N, C-alpha and C positions, 0 to 999 in steps of 0.2 A: 466121773471125770468132769462134768459139767459144774458139781459143787466145787471141786478144788479150782477152777477157774473162776467162779464167782467170789470164793473168799481170797484169792490172790488179788483180784480186780478190786475188792473193797479194801484190802491193805493198802494197795498203792494209791487208790484215789483219796482215802483220809487223809486230810491235812493235819499237821502236828498244831495241838492246842496247847497253848502255854498254861501251865499248872500256876497255881497260886504260890507255889514253893520258887518256881523260877522268876517271879515276879517280885518276890519278898528278898532275893538273893540280887538284885539289880545293883551295880555298881556305876555310877555316873562316871567318875572319873577314869574308870578301866573302859568303858564305852566310848568316851572321848579320845582316849588314847588310840583305840583300835580304829576309829574313822579317821583320826589325823595319820595314821599309819597307813590306811589304804588309800587315803587322798594323795598322800606323798608318793605312793606306788604308783598311783593311777596318772598323777601328774608327770613322773619319769618315764611311764610307757607312752603318754602322749607325745612327749619330747622325741622318744626314740621312734615311733611311728611317724612324726613329721619328718625326720632325718632319713628313714628309710623310704619314705614317699618320693623325696628330691633324688635320692639315688636310683630308685625305679623310675623316675621319669628320664634320668639320664640315660639309663641303659634302655630303656624305649627308643630315644631318639637315635642312640647309636645302632640300634637294631634296624631301625627304620631306615638310616642312611646306608647301612650295608645292604640292607634289602633292595633297597632302590639302585644301588650301585649294581649288584648283583642282576635285578631286572635289567639294566641298561646293557650290561654285558650280554646277557639272554637274548635281548630284542636285536641287538647288534648282531650276533651270530645267526640268530632265525634270518634276518634280513640278508646277511651275506650267503646264506645257504638257499634262499630264493632266487636271489641274483644269479648264482653259480648254475642253479637249475635251469633257469630261463635261457641262459647264455648256452648251456650245453644243449637244451632242446633246438634253439635258434641254428646251431652249429649244424646239428644233425639235419634239420630241414634245408639249410643251404646245401651242404654236401648232395644231399638225395635229389634235390631242384638241379644241381649243377651236373649230375650223373644221368638225370633223364631228360636234360634239354628243357627245363621249365622256365619261362619267362620270370623277371621279376615280379610284374603285375598280378601273376597268377599265384605267387607264393602264399598267399592267405588262405588258397584253396586247400592246401596241404593239411591245413589244422593241425592239431596237436595229439600226442598220444605216444605209444610206443614208437620204437624205430621200424619196427615190421608194420605197423598201421599205416605210418607215414609213407613207407615204401609201396605198399600195396595203392595206396591214393594216387601216389606220384607215378606209378605204371599207368594206371587207368587214365591220368589226366595227359599224361604223354601220348598214349594210343588215341585219345579223343581230339587232342590237338593235332597229332598226325594226320589223321583222318579228316579232319576239317581243313587242314592245309592241302591235302591231296584233291580235294572237290573244288573247292574255290579258286586255287591261284595254279594254273596249270603252266607251266613252264612252255615258253615259245620253241618250236623244234629247232635245232640247230641248222645252219646253212653253209653251204660251201663256198658261196660267194661274197667276197669283201666289200665293204661298202664303197670303196674306192673305184670299183669297176661299174658299179651300178650306174644306168642312163635310164632316162626317161623310156618307156616302151613304145610311144608314138612317134618318136624321132628316130630315124636310123643313124642321124649323123652324131659323132661324138662330139661332146662340148668341147670348146676350145680352151686352152688352158691360159691362164692369166699372165703376162710377161713377169719373169722373176727378176729383171733388172730394175735400177733403182731410176727415176726420172731426172732429167738433166738440172733441174733446180734444186735437187736434194742433195746433189753433190757438193762438197766443199771447196773452196776457191782454191787449195792447195791441189786437189785432185785434178781439176782442171788443167792447170799448167803444165803437168807431166804427162 
């Protein structure tokens, strides 16, 4: 098996050597014709390659313009989706805050997340604010006396009422003659 591999390799690697017979049969005119033919074919192929290169450049430009337009559309769609998600989460937070009576300055404490997570934080925040409001600000007890009946405790006299009539200097001249 290794002998056949070596023999095949030596056959492939051996370059062709021109013999004296092929050198004697050399025809210069025929060789020049073959060279001229190969040169003209190469010239034609080069011109076709240049023409195809211009078409390739135009195709690439068109693909890039379409690609960038598609990217623009995709970016706009992604931005619109992000804006819609942000508005949706803001609406959810507003509804939950209103439902639990949370002040506007405490809205940032609700954070973000799912509706259930925000609802749980809103309940805890409402309980904390209710507990804080109950301990710090105690409402005054109701009274059955009105402010008009109040009088100083040291003086047993009732205060005199101010006169309810106009002074004589305030009356118009037409009112005095009647």
